C-alpha positions in Angstrom: 78.2 124.0 85.0 78.1 120.7 83.2 75.7 119.0 85.6 72.4 118.1 84.1 69.3 119.8 85.5 67.2 117.7 87.8 63.4 117.2 87.7 61.5 119.5 90.1 59.3 117.5 92.5 56.7 120.2 92.5 56.1 121.2 88.9 57.9 118.3 87.1 60.0 120.5 84.8 63.6 119.5 84.3 64.9 122.9 85.6 66.5 122.1 89.0 69.9 123.7 89.4 72.4 123.6 92.3 72.1 126.3 95.0 75.4 128.0 95.8 75.8 129.2 99.4 78.5 131.6 100.5 80.3 134.5 98.8 79.4 134.5 95.2 81.7 135.8 92.5 80.5 138.2 89.6 80.7 135.2 87.2 78.4 133.2 89.4 75.7 135.8 89.2 75.7 135.5 85.4 75.7 131.7 85.4 72.2 130.5 84.4 72.9 127.0 85.8 73.4 128.1 89.5 70.9 129.6 92.0 72.3 131.9 94.7 71.4 130.7 98.2 72.8 133.3 100.5 75.4 133.1 103.2 73.8 130.8 105.8 73.6 127.1 105.2 72.2 124.5 107.6 72.5 120.7 107.5 69.0 120.5 106.0 69.2 123.5 103.7 67.9 122.9 100.1 70.6 122.2 97.5 68.4 122.5 94.4 66.1 125.2 93.1 63.7 125.0 90.1 64.2 127.8 87.6 60.6 127.3 86.4 58.6 127.6 89.6 61.2 128.6 92.2 60.6 125.6 94.4 63.7 124.6 96.5 64.4 121.1 97.8 67.1 118.9 99.2 68.2 116.4 96.6 69.6 113.1 97.8 72.5 111.5 96.0 73.8 108.0 95.7 77.2 107.7 97.3 80.0 107.3 94.8 83.3 105.7 95.3 85.5 107.2 97.9 88.1 109.8 96.8 91.5 110.6 98.1 92.5 113.9 99.7 94.6 114.6 96.6 91.5 114.2 94.4 89.3 116.5 96.5 91.7 119.4 96.8 92.5 121.4 93.7 96.1 121.4 92.7 96.4 125.2 93.3 95.3 124.8 96.9 97.6 121.9 97.9 100.5 122.5 100.3 103.9 122.5 98.8 106.8 121.0 100.8 109.2 123.6 102.2 112.7 123.6 100.8 115.2 121.7 103.0 117.2 124.9 103.5 114.3 126.5 105.3 114.0 123.6 107.7 117.5 124.0 109.2 117.9 125.9 112.4 120.0 128.9 112.5 123.0 128.7 114.8 123.4 131.6 117.1 
């Protein structure tokens, strides 16, 4: 991950990394810049964990500029339009 580590509110070290919830991939387990959070996430679950002391907290973020749907969905996951030939009804 290219995201800079955040300062831990408990120990003060700059070792806070994002917590990943859900199904992790093998690459994720080897990534030193991600903490594994498990499968269950609530609206108030922590989103940062300190690699030095283990403290977990919910970091707040300044809202950025709004993004479009095209910017938020990876190109590989976007729907492709159907070919016109598949939209015609078969006579019969």
